[in-house]
N, C-alpha and C positions, 0 to 999 in steps of 0.2 A: 905718452902712457899707452901701454898695450891694452887693446880692447878685445872683448870676446867677439868672435866672428858672428855674422848674422846672414841669414839666408832669405831669399824671396820665394822660397818654395813652401806652399801651404801644406799643412799636416792633414791632408784629406786624400791621400793616395797619389799625390803628385799632380793633381788637377791644377791647371794654371789658366783660370778664366778671369783674370783681373780686369781685362778690357770691358767686361760686362758688368762691372761693379762701380759704384761711386767710391773712390778711394779718398779717405779723410785721415790726415795725420793728427794724432792727439799727443800732447805732452803734459806731464805732471812734474812739478818741481817744488819741493819744500825749500824755500830760499833762506831759511833760518833768520828769525826776527833780528832786526838791527840792534835790539837791546839785550839779546840773549847770547851774546858771543864774547864774553869776557875771558881773559886769561885765567882767572880763578876758577871758571867753570870748565875750561878746556886747558888744563895745566900742562899738557904735553905738546900743545900746538904752538907754532911760531906766532907770537903776539902780532907781528905784522900781517899775518894771514887772517887774523881775527878782527882787525881794525875795519870798522864799517866803511870808511872812505876808500879802503882798498878792495873790499869785498864787492861793493855795489857795482862798480864798472865791469868786474868779471862776470857777475850775474847777468848784467845787461848784455854783455858780449855773447854769452851762451844763449840767451833768449833771441838775440839778433839772428843767429843761425837758424833758429826754428821759425822765426817770422819770415825769413827768406823762403822757407819751404811752405808757407801758408798754413802752419799748424794751428789747431785749436788748443789753447794753452790754459791749464789750470795751475794756480799757485797756492801754496800754503805758507803760513807764518808771515803774511804781509803786514808789516807794522804801519802805524799811522805815519810815521816819519818818512817811510819809503813809498806809501801808497800814491801820493801825488806824482812822484817821479815815475812810477810804473804807469800811471794813467797817461802822463804826457808822452812817455816812450811809445806806448801802444797807439795813442791817438795820432802821433806824427807818422806812424807807419800804416795808417788806414785801418786800425783795429778798433772794434767796439770792446770796451773794458768795463767790468763791474766788480766792485769789491765790497765786502762787508766785514765788520770788525766786532769782536766780542770778548777779547782778552781783558787784561787788567793793566794798570800803570807799569807793573814789572815787565810785562811783555810788550809794552807800548801798544796795547789794545790790538794785538795781532789778529788777523783773520784770514779769509780766503778770497781769491779773485779768479775770474774767468774771462777769457778774451778770444775773439775770433776775427778773421779778416773780412771786412764788410764787402769787399769786391767779390768774394767767393760764396758768401752765404747770405740768405735772407733770415732775419730774426722774426720768428713766429710769436714767441712768448718768452718772458723771463720771470724768474721768481727767486726770492730769497726766503729760505725756510730755516727754522730752528727745529730739527727733528724731534727732540724731546717734548717741546711745547705744542707740537702738532697733535699729539695724542690726548684724548679726553680720559685722563687717568681716573680710575675709581677712587672714591674717598674711603679711607679706612673706617671701619665702624667705631663709633664713639664708646670709649670705656670709661666709666666713672672713676675719677681720681680721688684718692684719699687726701686728707689735709697734709699729710707728710709729703706726698708726691707734689702737691701744689706748691708748698714751700720750697722744695728742691728746685722746681722749675723757675720760680721767681728769683731764687738765689743765683741760679745759673745765668739768667738774663742780666742780672746786675753785676755779675762777676767781671772784673777788669781783665782777668786772664782770658775769658771767653772772647772779649773784644779784641784781644791781641792775636787771636787765632785766625784772623782773616787771611785768605790766600793771597800770595804774591804771584800765583801761578797763571797759567795761560787760559784756563777754562772757566773762570768765574766761580771757582770752588773755594773751599777752605782746607787747611791742613791740620792734621792732628797726630801727635805722638810719634809717628814713624817715618817722618821725612817728607820730601817734596810732594805736595798734593795728596798724600795718602789719607784714606778714611777707613781705617781697618775696623772701626766700631760701628759703621753704618751699613745697613743691608744693601746689596748690589743694586736693586731697583731704585732705592732712594738716592744712591750715588749717581746713577745714570740720569735720573730726572733733574738733578741739580747741575748738570753740565750743559752749558748754553752754546755749544758749538753750532755754527750756522753753515748752511749749504747754499751755493749759488747754482741755479739751473737755467739753461737755455733750451728752447726748441729751435732748431735750425733746418733750413732747406738749402742744399747746394743750388747755385744758379746755373750750373751746367751739368751735363751728363744725364743720368736717370732721375735726378732731383729727388732722391729718396730722403724724406725728412727723418730727423732723429732728435733725441733729447740727450743733453750732456750736462753733468753736474760735477761740482768739485766739493770735496769735504776733507776735513782734518779731524780724525778721530781723537777723542780725549786720550791723554797720556796716563792711562791707568793700567799699564802692562802687568802690574803685580796682581790684578784681580781680573782674570779672564771672563768671569761671569758678567762683570760690568761691560767689558769689551764686546761680549756676545750680544748684550742688550743694545749697545750702540750700533753694532753691525746691522742688527735687524732694523733699528730705527732709520739708519742711513739707507738701507735697501728699500724699505717701505716708502720713505719720502721720495726717493728717486723714481720708483715705479708708479707712485700716485701722480707725480708730475707728468710722467711720460704718457700715462693712460694705457689702454689696452692695445693700441694700434702702432705705437712707435717703438723702435728699438732704443735702448738708452745705454749710455756710457757713464761710468763714474770714475773720475780721476781723484787720486788722493794719497795722503800719508795716513795709513790706517793704524799704525802702532801695534799691529799684530803680525806674527810670522806665519809662513806657510804651514798648513797642517793643524793649526790651532783651532779651537772651537769656533771663534768668530770667522775665521777663514772658511771653515767647512760650512758654516751657516750661509755665508755669501754664495758659495759655489754649489751647494746642495739644496738650498732653500729652507732647510730645517735642520734641527739637531735633536738627537735622541734625548729624552728627559733623563735617561740614565747616564748621559755624558757628564763628566766632571765639570765641564765648562757651561753646562746648561744652568741658567740662573735660577736661583730660588725666588719664586714669585708668590706673593701672598694669595691666599685662596679667594679673597674678595676681588682681586684684579682680573679683569676680562682680557686685557691685552696679552698677546703671546709673541715670543720672538720667532717669527716665521716670515719669509718673503715668498710671494707668489711666483715671481719670475727669477729663477736662479741665474747666477751670473757666471761668465767665463773670464779667466784672466788672460790678457793678451800675450804675455810672456810665456805662461805655462802652455797655452794652446800652440804657440808658434815654435817654441824650443823644446817642448815636452817637459819643462820644469821651470820653476821660478829662478830669477837671477841668484847668484851666490850671495850677493849683498847689494843693498841700496843705502846702507848706513854703516859707517865704520868710525867709531868714536871712542874716546876715553873722556868722560865728562862727569861732572858732579862735584859736590863739596867733599872735603876730606880726602883729596887725592883722586877722586873720581872712580868710575867703573868702566871697563872696556865692553863695548858691544859691537858685534859683527853679525849682520843679518839683513834680511829683506823685510821692509815695512811698507813699501810703496807699490801700488798696483794700478793697472788700468783694467777695470772690470767692464764687461759689456754683456748684453743679452743677445740671443739669436733665435728667440722663439717665434716672433711674429714676422721677422725679416731674416733672410739668410745673411748672416754677418760672419766674416772670416778675418782672422788675424794674419794679414798679408805680410807684414814686415815689422821688426822691432828695432829700436835704437840700440846700437852696440854699447855695452857698459864696460867699465874698466875691469880687467881681470884682477883677481885677488891672489897675492902671494904673501904668505906668512913671513914676517920679518922684512919684507920689501915694500909692501903697500903702505903709503903714508896715512896716518890718522887724518880724519876730516874735522874741520876745514884745514886746507893747506893751500899752497901757492897756485895749484891748478884747479882745485875744487873749493869754491868759496863758501859752500854750505856744508853742514854735516850730513846732508842727504845728496845722493847722486840723482841727477835729472834722468827721468825715464820717458820713453816715447814709443808709440806704435802706430802703424798705418792699418786702419780697418777698412775692409771692403764691404760695402752695403749692397746686397744683391736684391733679388725679387722677394715679394711677400711669400710667406710659407703657404698661404691659402690661395695664392695667385690673384688676389683681389687688388693689390696695389694700394692698400689703405693708407700706407705711410706717406703717399704722395699728396694726399688730400687734406692733411692736418691743417 
């Protein structure tokens, strides 16, 4: 399969001072849960390519290549059925591995995982966080209810139909009226608060070189692409959780499937730190709520910094009930900060080139997931203030 070319030249005027940096390779890969790959959901894909027993060896083969390079690896959609296989795979290769799960029976309680080679890094700290539950949300003011409203609430609780509305989706939510996981009748903030996606974070220090410590997290954003205000809220929650874990002295990296495209409101929030309240993607937040969708330490995207643009696609599928819908675009990113430490996107993993009418829908014989694996080598340089604070974490 033809892949886009990649260059080891930095986008900073041609400066090539990699020997003065700690070079760390990061990889992010949504492996597609073992229980979410049925022929009925991917009607145009070869059923053999969808079979879990055929997909898993190919996924492990791709990971083997990155393990050989000593990459720090973040995974999304790690099912319970596959989690022990991944754990054993990484342990046998000298990796430290942590996973956390939050989905439902339908997704086999899929979650995220993070792994690093113990021969190359010391683990300073690790943490598992649920970004929405980290916030102390304000309580809405109490409004007296009429007898009619009370009776309606009781009837709703007793309704069998409401009990049947439980989600079979991946994020611990419910579905109403308009399809998979959708909540068109619920305010954006309420939707975001009810998504229990979790984040795994490590603080690591390289054992060789300049030994510049850094934080790295992995996250899988909720699949609420139809409501960008919900996605903006979760982008802020993701960025806030990562920067709080990293503190003020460490650079941090976030690996993930974000379920939003380049140029969208949540993407701009991540890369700019804030979003205008006049923006259509800025969420409607009740007046009583003090929390705001803003991050202190804006992020850079490894691919955009290195190539000058995001990849053409990291996800190319035709999926869903009733014949499915086709999607072609970028949803996966490696974000990083370079405010307290000079960090550069030194290199990126080459991705398959896209040709309309020729590129196969994913999953297929060579791509065992509906997402393409992405990767980047980041170079950690000196502290911006010259103090070397990141080495003493």
